[in-house]
N, C-alpha and C positions, 0 to 999 in steps of 0.2 A: 386572481390569483393564478400562478401556474398550477399543472397537475403535479402531483407527487410521483417522486421518483419510486419506481417500484424495483427494491433491493432483495436479493434473496440469501441467506445465511445458511449456509452450508456446511455439512458434517467431514471429516478430512477423506474419507475413501472416495465417497462420490463427490466434493468438490475437488480432490486432488485427479480423476478424471477431467471434469466439467475445463478446468484449466488449460490442462493439459492440451484439447480441443480448442478452445477458444485461441490460446497462442500460436497456431498455426496460421490467423490471420493477420498477424504483424509482420510486417515485412524486415521490419525495424530489430526485430529478437535476431540475434544472429546464432544461439542458440536454444531454443526455447526447452523449457525444465519440462523432465517427464513426469508422470504422475508418480514415479517411484522416487525421484528425487523430492519432490515435495514431499512424500510420506516420511522421509526419512530425516527430513529437516525439522518438520513439524511434529512428530507425534512423540517426542517426548518433552514437548513445553507447550504452554498456553499458546494456544491462535486462534486466528480470525478468517476465514474466507469469506468474503461478499463478492456477488455476481448482479448488476444493473439490467434489469431488464428493457426491453421499447420493442412496441409493436414491428411487425416485419414490414418490409416496404410494399408486399405484392399481398397482404394479407393480413390489415389491422386488429383481427381478431386472434393473432397469433402473437405473443410476447415470445420474443429472441434474446440470450444474452448479448449485449453491445459492449459490456465492463466488467472489469473485476479490479480486484486487491485483496492481497494476501497478508496480513501482517502477523509479527509474532514477538514473545517477551525474546529480550537480551539480556543476557547475565555476562559479568564479569568477576572476577574471569571464568570462560566460557570451558567446559570439559567435554565438551562433544567430541568425537572422534572426526566431524568435519571441520577440515583445515579453513574452512573458508568462514566459518562463523567464529571461531576463532581468534582469526586476522581480524573481521570485523570490530569485535567485544576489542580486543589492543588497540587499535586502532581510534574508538572512540573513548578510552578509559581514560586519556587525560582530559576530555571534553565534559563529561558525565560523572554524576555522584551515584556509581553504582552500589556504593556499602547503605546511601538513606534512602534512595527512590528508587521506583521499578521504570523497567526503560521497553515501553514497546515501539517497535520496530517494523516500519512498513515496508516489507521486503519487492515485490512483485505487483505490476497493474499497468492497465492501458484499455484503452478505448478504441475500438475500433474506427477506422477513418471516417465514414459514413456517419459516425454517430457524434464525431468530438464538435466542440462547441456549444454543447447541448447542456451539461451542467452534471453529468455523471460522475468526473472524477469529483469534481467537487462533494458532490452529494453523496458519493464513496467515502471520501477521507471524513466527510463531519459525522459520519456513521461508522467510522473507526475510532476516531476521537470519544464520543460519548460511549462504546462500549468500553475502552480502556478506562478512561475514568468511572464508569462503574463500577470496574473489576479491580480497580487499585492502582493505576498506573498513573505519574503524576509526569513523565518525560514520553514525549510521540517522536522519532525518530525518523528522516528518510533519504536515504542515497539514491542520488540521481548521476546524472554525465553532463559536461558543459555543452555539449552539442543536443541535451532534451531542451530547448529552447521555452516548446510551450510547457511541458512541465513543469520548470523552471518559474516561469512566469504563473501559473496556477497555484504554485507553491507560494510565490509572493505577494497573491492577493487571499492566501489563507495565513496569513501571518508568519508564516514559519521564517527562521534565521539562520543564516550562516555562522556552524559554530566550526566548521574544516574544511579547508581546500585541500585537495593533493595533486598539483601539477602534473601534468605529463610532457617529459621533456622533446619526445617526437610528434605529439600533435595534441595542440591545446584542448582541440574539441572533446579528448577524451578525460580530459581533467575531472575530477570526482568531487561532488561537492555534497558538503553533508548538513542539511538544515535540521533544526529542532524547533520545536512547542511546547511549553509547561502546559500541561491540561489542569484545567480547575472549573468552576461552576461556570465564573465568568467569560472562561472558554467557548462553554455551550449558549452563552445569549449572544456569540458573535456568528452563530449559526444562521443560513441565508435559507437552506434548500428545506422543501416538505419531503419527507419520507413514509414508504410504506413498506415495512420490513417483514418478510414470511422466513420461516425454515424451510429447506429442504428433504 
């Protein structure tokens, strides 16, 4: 059996700073989020900040952050001043039953290039799912872009279904893909990763 993934659950202030630091390692992020933007989005809603740790290449006794995922409650209609989250809720309203079911939205995430293909994304996603189910959510949603083939493949392996596709008239790689999973105890039975979770 492989060693468990070490995952740290962060509170908002500390987690926002950690994510701001980590995002500078991702060249594909054209506009990384600041800690202030993270706090503004998350402070008024239930949220989850998770970071996966792995041994440093030059010192196995030192564990360093290599992957992260940030998720939060999504409501409809959204009454937040942030136009992006209001727009997201409007786009998903025809696809989800916000009146009867609680929706958890996986907003940000990534794995540093040297640690990809090692299961960090799957472990973080499965931990998100478990947390969301324990906290009363029934639906889990992720938005990605057509060009993120690795992420789309990972979501496919995790049994997410496409619920909406928004073409981009000028660049098909920028088309938006929304995927969804219903959460239940049976969902948890399909999990494959071993995880140890601590709180920062």
